[in-house]
N, C-alpha and C positions, 0 to 999 in steps of 0.2 A: 684074791681079786682086788682091783681098786677101791680106795674110799670113794666112792660114787654117789652115794644118795645121802642127802641130808634130812633125815626122817624125823628128827626129833620133835619138830612142830607137829607134824601129823599124828605122831604116837600119843602126843599129850590130849590132841582134839578127840582121837578115836579109842584111845584107852583099849579096853577088852574087845574092840571089834577084830583083832586079829588072833582071834582064840585058837587058830590052827595051828600056830607056830609061835609059842611063847619065846623060844630061844631066838627067832629072828627078831623079835620086840628088844630083847635084851642088846642084840647086837647093834641095832638101829639106834636105840637110846645112847648107848656108848659113844657112839659116832657124833651124837650133838655136842656142841660147844667147842669140839677141837679144832675144827677146820676155820682157817683164817680168813677165808673169804666167802662171801655169798653168792658167788657169780653165777654163770649162765646156766647153770644147772650145778654146778660148776665142778669138774672132775678134778681129780689129781692122781698122781701114781702111787700106787702100793697101799696095802692095810687091807684088813677085813674083820673076821668074826671078833667081836668084842674088843678089838685093839684099840688102842688109845692115841696111837702116834698122830701128830700133826704131820703131814706130807706135802710138799711140794708147794707150787705156786697155783694162783688161780687162773681164771680164763676159761679158755674152751677147750679142755682137753677132750678125749673123744667119745666116751660112751653115750651114744643116742645122737651125738653130733655128725660124725662121720661114719656111721655104722651102716649106713644105707637106708635106716628108717627114716620115713617122713620125707623122702626127696619128692619135690613138688614139680611136676612138670618135666623138666630138662633131663634128659638122658644121655644125650649127646650121641645116641645110637648105640647098637650093641657091639659094633666091632670098633678096632682102635681108629683114631684120627691122628693126622698129623699135628702136632702142636704148634706148627709154623703157620698154619692157616690164619687168614685174618678173621678177627672177632668182628660180629656185628656192632655197630656204633652205639655206644652208650649215651642215655640221654645226659642232659647237663641238668642236674638237680640244684636246686638252691639249698645252701646249707641248713639242715635241720628242718626241712619242710616237711618230713613225714607227720602225718596227722596222728598215728600211734593207734588211736582208739576207733578210726574209721571203720566202718563196715563191721563193727562189733568184734574187732580183733583186740587182742591184748595191747597196752602199752609198749612201746619199743619197736613196733611195726612200722615200715614206711607205706608210702602210697603205692607201691607195686611197680614204680617206675623202672626199676632194673629186674630183669626177669631171671629165672633159673638159667636159660639158655645162654644168656649174655654173661652170666658168672662163670659158666663151663667154658665159654670161649675166652674170658680173661685168663683161666687157669691154663688153658691151651697156649695163649700167647706167652705167658711168662715163665713156662718150662723151656729150658734150652734144648730143643730139638728131639727127636725121638716120636712117640706116639702116646696118645692117652686113651684108655678105654674104660668102661666101666663107670661113667660119670653119673652122678648124681648132685643134685642142688635144689635149694630154695631161694627164690626171689626176695626182694626187700619187703614183700606184702604176705609172704607165707608164714605160717606158724611152723615152729616157734621164734624164726629168725633166719634171715640170709646164711647159707653156708654152701660150699661146693667140695665135693671129694671124686677122687678118680684114682685110676692105677697107671703110673708113669712107667714107661720102658724107654729107657736110653742106650738099649742094646746090652747093658751090663746086668740086667735082672729087674724084673718088675717090681714096683714100689707104691704102697700106697701114699697118698698126699691129700691132706684135706685143709679147708680154710674155714673159720668161721669169723663173722663180722657183726660188730655190734657198737654202740655208743655207751662212753662211760664218763663220770666226772673225773677229770684228769688229775683233779688236786686231792681227790678223795681218798680214803684209807683203802677202798676197795682196789682201786687202781695200784696202788701202792703193793697191795698184797699180791696182786696178780704177777707182779714182776720180780717178787722174791725168789731167790735161789731155794730149793729144798734144804733142808737140814741135814747135813752128813751124818749125822748120828742115828738118822732115822731112815734115809734113804741112800741107797748106793747107785751113783751115777758117776759119769766119766768127766762131765766139765758144765760150768754155769757160770755166766758172767751177765752184768747188767750194765749199759752204757747209755749214756746221753748222746743223741745225734744232733746234727748241726741246727736242725730247726727247733730243736728243744723235745724231740720225743724221746720217750723211755724204751730202749729195748731190752728184753731178756732173751739169751740164747741158751737152750739146755740142751744137752747131749746124754742120754740115758736109756733107759730101757723100758719096754712095755710092762714088763714085770721085774720090780726093783730086787727081788730074790734071784733073779736070772734064771729061773726054772726053765724058761724057753730063751733063745739066745736073740729074740726080736728086740731091735734097737729101736727107740722113738726118739726123733730130736724134734725140738719145738722152738719157735720163735713167737714171741709175745711183744707185741708193739702197741703203745699207748700214745697218741699225739696231743699236742697241745689243746685242740680243739675237741679233744674226747674220742677220736676215733679208736677201735679197738680192733686190732688185725690178730687173729691167733693161727698159727700155722703149724701143722704137725705132719711129720713123714716118718716112715718105717723103712728098713730093709727088708721087707717081705710085702706081698701083693695084699695083703689084709693085716689090720693092727693085731689081730688075735686068730688062732687056728689055722693060720698058713705057716708052711714051710718058708724059712730064711732063702733069699734069692741072692743076696749080695752081702758082702763084709759089712757096708755102712749104708744109710739112706742116700738117695742120689745126689741131693744138694749139700753142697759143702756148708758150714756155717756163714760164710761170707755170702754165698748165693742166697741161703735162706734169708740172711737179713735184706738183701736187696729184694728179694721176692716179697716179703712182708711189707716193705717200705714203698713199694710201688705206687704211684698216684693212680693206677688203673682200678684200685678199689674204692677210690674215693667217691665216683659218681654214687655208688650202692650206700657207702657210708652217709652221705649227705642226704641220701632220701630217707635216712633213719632221723626220728626226732631225736634232739640233745638230750643228754641225760641230765637230770636235774639234781643238784646237791641234795643229800639227804638232810631233812631238817633236824634240828638239835633234839636230841632224844628219842629219834626214831629207831636207833639202835640199841635194843636191851642192854643195859648194864651187867656185865657178868655177876653170877652169883658170889664168887670170892674174887677180888680184883686182881689178885696175885696168887693163884694156887701154888705155883712153884716156890715161891717163897715160904709160903706156909708148910708145904712139904718139907723144905730144906730145914726149917726150924724145929721140925718134929724128928730128925733123923738122929742116931746115936751120935753122941758128940765126940767120942774117942775112937781111934784106929780106923776110921773111915775118911777119904778124902773126896770131895766134889771135883770131878775132873771136866765134866761138861754140863750145860744146862740150856734149858729153854722154858719161857713163860708166854701164854697166850690167855691170860685171864683165867677162866674155868679149868683150864689145861695148864700142866706144867710135868717137866721130867728133870730127872737129875742122874747122872752118870757118877757111879760110885766105885771107888777102888780102895780095897783093904789089904792091897800088897799080894793079893790071891786071885787076881782076875777082876777084870770091870763087869760091872752089873748095871744094867737101865732100871730105874725105879720111876714109876709115874702116877699121877693123879688126875682124876677128872671129877669136876663137882656139877651136880645138875639139880634142878628143882622142879615140883610138880610131877614126880615120875611114879608116885604111888600107885595110881590107877593102872597106869600102862604095865607095871612091873609086879603087879601084885599076887601073881601066880608064880613068879620065877623064884622066890625065895623059900622054895621047898625041896625035900630030898637030902641026900647027902651034902653034909657039910654047912646045912643050913639051921640056924638058930634064931630064937626071938628073946630079946633081952627084957627085963622086967618093965623098962620105959616103952616097950613097944617096938623099939628098933629091930629090924630085921637084918640078919647077918648072913652072909654065905662065902665060905672059904673054898677055894678051887686050887688044884695043882693040875696041870695039864702040859702036854708038848705045846712048843710053839708053833705058830701056824704061817710064818712068813717065809719059812723055807731054809732058814739058818740050821746046819748040822747039829743035833745034839741039844738044842734049844729047849729050855723048859720055861713055864710061865705060871706064876703063882699070882693069885689074887684074893683081895679082901674087898667083897662088895657089900655095902651098907645102905639101908634106907631107912630114913627117921619117919617117924610118925606123921610129920608135916610134909612129906614127899621129897625131903632133900635126899639126895644120893651121893655120897662119896665113894669113889672105886680107887682103890691103890694096888697097883700091880708091880712085880717085880720079875727080871729074867736073868738068865746066867750069861748074858751077854750085853755088851754095849750097844748092838746094833742087831735087831731081829733078824735082820736079812743075812746076816754072817754068821759063822759057827760060835758055839759056845766057847767062852773063855774060862768057864769054871763048871765045877760040878753041879752047884747049885746056885739060886740067887742070893744075893748078899745079906736079904733079909728074910727071916722065916714069916710064914703066914700068920703066926702070933703077933710078931712086931707089925706086919702090914696092918692086921686087925687093929691094934692099938693105935697106930696112926690114923687111920679111917674114922676112929670113934672120938677122935680128940675134940674137945668143945671149941678149938680155934676154927673149925669149918663151920660153926652156927653163926660167925660173925658177931 
């Protein structure tokens, strides 16, 4: 399943409130700190149980946005509608005039000047012929923000398509992260490119899969556009009538990358975006500093010094990985560092593979099959929790990419070596 829920902060707040599923706590805690963007919920592609991989770009991926939940008002009718029909006129909203906090709703909502039905009409107008059915949408005043989704049929197979609209700081780190292409060592995809348009907008075009391990053949293509005034348009399309659980209906999603670009850049989305309040730049110090500024560099400094070559790497503050090669096959090794995790994980460090060191540090060693779908992949982990709540998790795989088959019988490092790395005092700062 995708890395969809950023639950670390909630875990620290609630601690042992999730007493019915401690393993879920571990999984959620592991996700904290690895995701590069704090987006609209903001989803990504690929990953799951306890995995540490940083995946994909930010913005409005699907879960909860285009899944039919939370549609407000507009349904577009139960039957298919011709997409060439003229839409109702959209209001001309002054830029950034949304009150955001009016009527007790969360900041970021608009006045409601653009309705769900009007966004459905824009979706139909922008699609090239064919019909649209199963439409759902939220207007600019609807929680948790404007979106539109439908099933498009151009006669070559039904395909889901969805659009999310929001405002962002165009010069902020969040916008930059939204536009980044996924790491090829972690996500298997066909193409991704970022370009600057004539008006200064930044556009990312991604061609990948609903499941990066390709356990189902559903493709997901996506355009993410951020304009100089902070408009954020996120469009996703699939080669199936639903993003998950539906049989593939066509070889590729219906819109070509060029059409997807034109669709996202259409000024017909601007009235809705103008009704949303402008995003304010984050004040200095509002984003917490990572526990370890460069975990990847620390990890590399602790690796064996002879017989191993680093062939790929990535760093994201508290998270980092290195792909190692000793001439017998590549192996992914990754680390994640967290703090204040003691209460949330106090019951996890028990059972097989768990020990307590004299200083009170908890250690758990595990060897398990990989969970991303790569054939023959195994996953070894040393998980450590110090008395002050600082957690260091080091994992190794017998492949350079968990979505692809194993490249060697075992990971390049033993669990004892992973344990030594995780317990090194360098992680204490």
